[in-house]
PABA-616895 format. One record per residue (C-alpha): residue in three letters; y, z, x. Coordinates in steps of 0.05 Angstrom, whole numbers, padded with zeros to 5 digits, always signed. Layout:
% residues N
ALAYZX;...
This chain:
% residues 152
MET+00114+00156+00013;VAL+00083+00160+00080;ALA+00022+00123+00108;GLU-00026+00160+00150;GLU-00061+00126+00208;LYS-00093+00165+00262;GLY-00044+00222+00274;TYR+00020+00240+00236;PRO+00044+00205+00171;LYS+00093+00150+00183;ILE+00161+00147+00150;LEU+00161+00086+00104;GLU+00217+00058+00061;ASN+00186+00081-00003;TYR+00188+00153+00018;ASP+00207+00190-00048;PRO+00211+00266-00049;GLU+00222+00263-00124;ALA+00154+00229-00136;ASP+00101+00269-00175;ASP+00050+00258-00117;PHE+00099+00276-00061;VAL+00071+00320-00006;ARG+00119+00346+00047;HIS+00092+00344+00116;PRO+00113+00387+00175;VAL+00116+00327+00223;TYR+00128+00253+00212;GLN+00120+00194+00257;LEU+00178+00144+00261;GLU+00165+00074+00286;VAL+00237+00050+00299;SER+00211-00022+00308;MET+00191-00024+00234;TYR+00266-00019+00218;LEU+00306-00043+00278;ARG+00297-00097+00329;ARG+00325-00109+00398;LEU+00386-00154+00399;ASP+00391-00201+00456;PRO+00454-00245+00455;THR+00450-00319+00468;PRO+00475-00342+00537;GLU+00540-00369+00510;MET+00555-00303+00473;ALA+00534-00262+00533;GLY+00590-00295+00570;PHE+00638-00258+00525;GLY+00611-00190+00542;LEU+00558-00179+00490;VAL+00499-00143+00522;SER+00430-00128+00495;ILE+00418-00069+00451;ASP+00351-00038+00445;PRO+00347+00013+00387;ILE+00290+00051+00420;ASP+00338+00071+00477;TYR+00376+00113+00426;TYR+00315+00156+00412;VAL+00291+00169+00483;THR+00316+00242+00487;SER+00301+00296+00436;GLY+00356+00311+00385;ASP+00371+00302+00311;ALA+00346+00236+00285;VAL+00400+00232+00233;GLN+00454+00241+00283;LYS+00423+00190+00332;THR+00416+00139+00276;THR+00488+00152+00251;TYR+00512+00137+00323;LEU+00467+00075+00328;SER+00491+00051+00260;ARG+00564+00054+00283;ILE+00546+00018+00348;LEU+00511-00038+00311;TRP+00569-00047+00260;ALA+00618-00053+00315;TYR+00570-00100+00354;ALA+00563-00144+00294;GLY+00639-00148+00287;LYS+00646-00166+00360;ALA+00592-00218+00352;ARG+00630-00248+00293;LYS+00696-00249+00336;VAL+00659-00283+00393;LEU+00628-00334+00348;SER+00698-00351+00317;GLU+00725-00362+00388;LEU+00670-00411+00406;GLU+00694-00482+00395;HIS+00624-00512+00378;PRO+00574-00453+00372;SER+00501-00467+00376;GLN+00455-00454+00316;GLU+00423-00401+00358;SER+00488-00364+00366;VAL+00502-00368+00290;GLU+00433-00341+00277;PHE+00445-00285+00328;GLU+00509-00265+00294;GLN+00473-00263+00226;GLU+00418-00220+00257;CYS+00470-00171+00283;TRP+00496-00160+00212;LYS+00423-00154+00186;GLN+00407-00100+00240;ALA+00470-00062+00223;GLY+00449-00059+00149;ASN+00377-00040+00170;ALA+00406+00019+00212;GLN+00444+00042+00149;ARG+00381+00039+00108;LEU+00342+00077+00160;LEU+00396+00129+00162;ASN+00391+00140+00087;LEU+00318+00144+00092;LEU+00321+00198+00148;ILE+00370+00238+00106;LYS+00319+00239+00051;VAL+00263+00259+00099;ARG+00305+00315+00128;GLY+00316+00343+00058;HIS+00345+00412+00055;ASP+00332+00425+00128;VAL+00388+00427+00179;PHE+00357+00381+00229;LEU+00307+00325+00235;GLU+00288+00337+00308;THR+00260+00279+00348;GLU+00205+00290+00400;TRP+00161+00242+00440;ASN+00088+00259+00440;GLN+00035+00212+00468;HIS+00078+00149+00459;GLN+00096+00169+00387;LEU+00166+00187+00363;LEU+00158+00248+00320;CYS+00208+00274+00270;ILE+00204+00347+00255;PRO+00246+00377+00196;LYS+00276+00442+00224;ASN+00319+00497+00197;PRO+00336+00545+00252;ARG+00377+00590+00208;SER+00321+00611+00161;LYS+00249+00635+00168;GLY+00216+00588+00119;GLU+00265+00593+00062;VAL+00303+00533+00036;ILE+00378+00535+00044;GLU+00418+00496-00010;
Protein backbone atom coordinates (compact mmCIF):
# COMPACT_ATOMS: atom_id res chain seq x y z
CA MET A 1 0.00 0.00 0.00
CA VAL A 2 0.95 3.62 0.02
CA ALA A 3 0.61 6.12 2.83
CA GLU A 4 -0.53 9.60 1.96
CA GLU A 5 0.85 12.55 3.87
CA LYS A 6 0.57 16.00 2.39
CA GLY A 7 1.38 15.50 -1.25
CA TYR A 8 1.98 12.27 -3.09
CA PRO A 9 1.50 8.75 -1.69
CA LYS A 10 4.71 7.19 -0.36
CA ILE A 11 6.01 3.87 -1.57
CA LEU A 12 5.91 1.48 1.40
CA GLU A 13 7.04 -2.13 1.78
CA ASN A 14 3.50 -3.48 1.92
CA TYR A 15 2.71 -2.12 -1.57
CA ASP A 16 0.55 -4.83 -3.14
CA PRO A 17 -0.93 -4.34 -6.62
CA GLU A 18 -2.84 -7.62 -6.16
CA ALA A 19 -4.80 -6.37 -3.13
CA ASP A 20 -8.55 -5.83 -3.48
CA ASP A 21 -8.33 -2.23 -2.25
CA PHE A 22 -5.35 -1.35 -4.48
CA VAL A 23 -5.46 2.04 -6.22
CA ARG A 24 -2.78 2.82 -8.80
CA HIS A 25 -1.51 6.39 -8.53
CA PRO A 26 0.13 8.36 -11.36
CA VAL A 27 2.90 9.64 -9.06
CA TYR A 28 4.55 8.20 -5.94
CA GLN A 29 6.97 9.66 -3.43
CA LEU A 30 10.05 7.63 -2.54
CA GLU A 31 11.90 8.29 0.70
CA VAL A 32 15.18 6.50 0.13
CA SER A 33 16.09 6.95 3.81
CA MET A 34 13.20 4.65 4.75
CA TYR A 35 15.08 1.79 3.08
CA LEU A 36 18.76 2.70 2.89
CA ARG A 37 21.19 4.52 5.18
CA ARG A 38 24.46 6.27 4.57
CA LEU A 39 27.48 4.02 5.16
CA ASP A 40 30.47 5.66 6.84
CA PRO A 41 33.41 3.29 7.40
CA THR A 42 35.27 3.23 10.68
CA PRO A 43 38.66 5.00 10.67
CA GLU A 44 40.54 1.70 10.67
CA MET A 45 38.53 0.44 7.65
CA ALA A 46 38.79 3.78 5.84
CA GLY A 47 42.55 3.26 5.87
CA PHE A 48 41.99 0.34 3.47
CA GLY A 49 40.25 2.52 0.89
CA LEU A 50 36.61 2.21 1.96
CA VAL A 51 34.79 5.50 1.44
CA SER A 52 31.37 6.74 2.54
CA ILE A 53 28.36 5.82 0.42
CA ASP A 54 25.22 7.93 0.55
CA PRO A 55 22.31 6.23 -1.30
CA ILE A 56 20.60 9.60 -1.89
CA ASP A 57 23.47 10.51 -4.25
CA TYR A 58 22.34 7.80 -6.65
CA TYR A 59 18.94 9.46 -7.09
CA VAL A 60 20.06 13.07 -7.62
CA THR A 61 19.43 13.16 -11.37
CA SER A 62 16.29 12.08 -13.17
CA GLY A 63 16.18 8.59 -14.65
CA ASP A 64 14.66 5.17 -14.15
CA ALA A 65 14.40 4.35 -10.43
CA VAL A 66 14.68 0.62 -11.15
CA GLN A 67 17.94 1.06 -13.06
CA LYS A 68 19.35 3.41 -10.42
CA THR A 69 18.51 0.94 -7.65
CA THR A 70 19.92 -1.99 -9.64
CA TYR A 71 23.21 -0.13 -9.95
CA LEU A 72 23.19 0.92 -6.29
CA SER A 73 22.45 -2.66 -5.23
CA ARG A 74 25.46 -3.96 -7.18
CA ILE A 75 27.66 -1.27 -5.63
CA LEU A 76 26.48 -2.15 -2.11
CA TRP A 77 27.01 -5.91 -2.57
CA ALA A 78 30.55 -5.27 -3.84
CA TYR A 79 31.14 -2.79 -0.99
CA ALA A 80 29.97 -5.33 1.59
CA GLY A 81 32.35 -7.89 0.10
CA LYS A 82 35.21 -5.42 0.28
CA ALA A 83 34.30 -4.59 3.90
CA ARG A 84 34.41 -8.31 4.75
CA LYS A 85 37.81 -8.64 3.08
CA VAL A 86 39.16 -5.61 4.96
CA LEU A 87 37.77 -6.94 8.23
CA SER A 88 39.52 -10.28 7.67
CA GLU A 89 42.82 -8.46 7.09
CA LEU A 90 42.61 -6.56 10.38
CA GLU A 91 44.55 -8.32 13.12
CA HIS A 92 42.28 -7.18 15.97
CA PRO A 93 39.24 -5.43 14.50
CA SER A 94 37.23 -3.19 16.76
CA GLN A 95 33.62 -4.01 17.59
CA GLU A 96 32.67 -0.88 15.64
CA SER A 97 34.33 -2.29 12.50
CA VAL A 98 32.58 -5.66 12.94
CA GLU A 99 29.23 -3.88 13.26
CA PHE A 100 30.01 -1.72 10.22
CA GLU A 101 30.69 -4.83 8.12
CA GLN A 102 27.38 -6.33 9.26
CA GLU A 103 25.60 -3.07 8.41
CA CYS A 104 27.08 -3.19 4.90
CA TRP A 105 25.49 -6.59 4.27
CA LYS A 106 22.20 -5.38 5.76
CA GLN A 107 22.16 -2.33 3.47
CA ALA A 108 22.94 -4.49 0.43
CA GLY A 109 19.94 -6.68 1.29
CA ASN A 110 17.77 -3.59 1.83
CA ALA A 111 18.77 -2.32 -1.62
CA GLN A 112 17.60 -5.60 -3.13
CA ARG A 113 14.29 -5.37 -1.26
CA LEU A 114 13.85 -1.79 -2.50
CA LEU A 115 14.59 -2.94 -6.05
CA ASN A 116 11.93 -5.65 -5.82
CA LEU A 117 9.44 -3.10 -4.48
CA LEU A 118 10.17 -0.59 -7.26
CA ILE A 119 9.68 -3.30 -9.88
CA LYS A 120 6.21 -3.93 -8.41
CA VAL A 121 5.44 -0.19 -8.42
CA ARG A 122 6.59 0.12 -12.04
CA GLY A 123 4.18 -2.66 -12.99
CA HIS A 124 3.64 -3.00 -16.74
CA ASP A 125 5.17 0.36 -17.53
CA VAL A 126 8.56 0.65 -19.20
CA PHE A 127 10.07 3.14 -16.74
CA LEU A 128 9.66 4.37 -13.20
CA GLU A 129 11.04 7.86 -13.80
CA THR A 130 12.55 9.77 -10.88
CA GLU A 131 12.15 13.50 -10.52
CA TRP A 132 12.92 15.93 -7.69
CA ASN A 133 10.10 18.31 -6.84
CA GLN A 134 10.15 20.55 -3.75
CA HIS A 135 12.67 18.34 -1.91
CA GLN A 136 10.66 15.20 -2.66
CA LEU A 137 11.88 12.33 -4.83
CA LEU A 138 8.96 11.46 -7.05
CA CYS A 139 8.57 8.22 -9.01
CA ILE A 140 6.37 8.39 -12.08
CA PRO A 141 5.43 5.19 -13.94
CA LYS A 142 5.87 5.95 -17.66
CA ASN A 143 5.31 4.06 -20.84
CA PRO A 144 6.54 6.20 -23.75
CA ARG A 145 5.60 3.59 -26.37
CA SER A 146 1.89 3.71 -25.73
CA LYS A 147 -0.81 6.27 -25.29
CA GLY A 148 -2.44 4.98 -22.14
CA GLU A 149 -2.70 1.29 -23.03
CA VAL A 150 -0.93 -1.39 -21.03
CA ILE A 151 1.77 -3.36 -22.85
CA GLU A 152 2.32 -6.91 -21.63
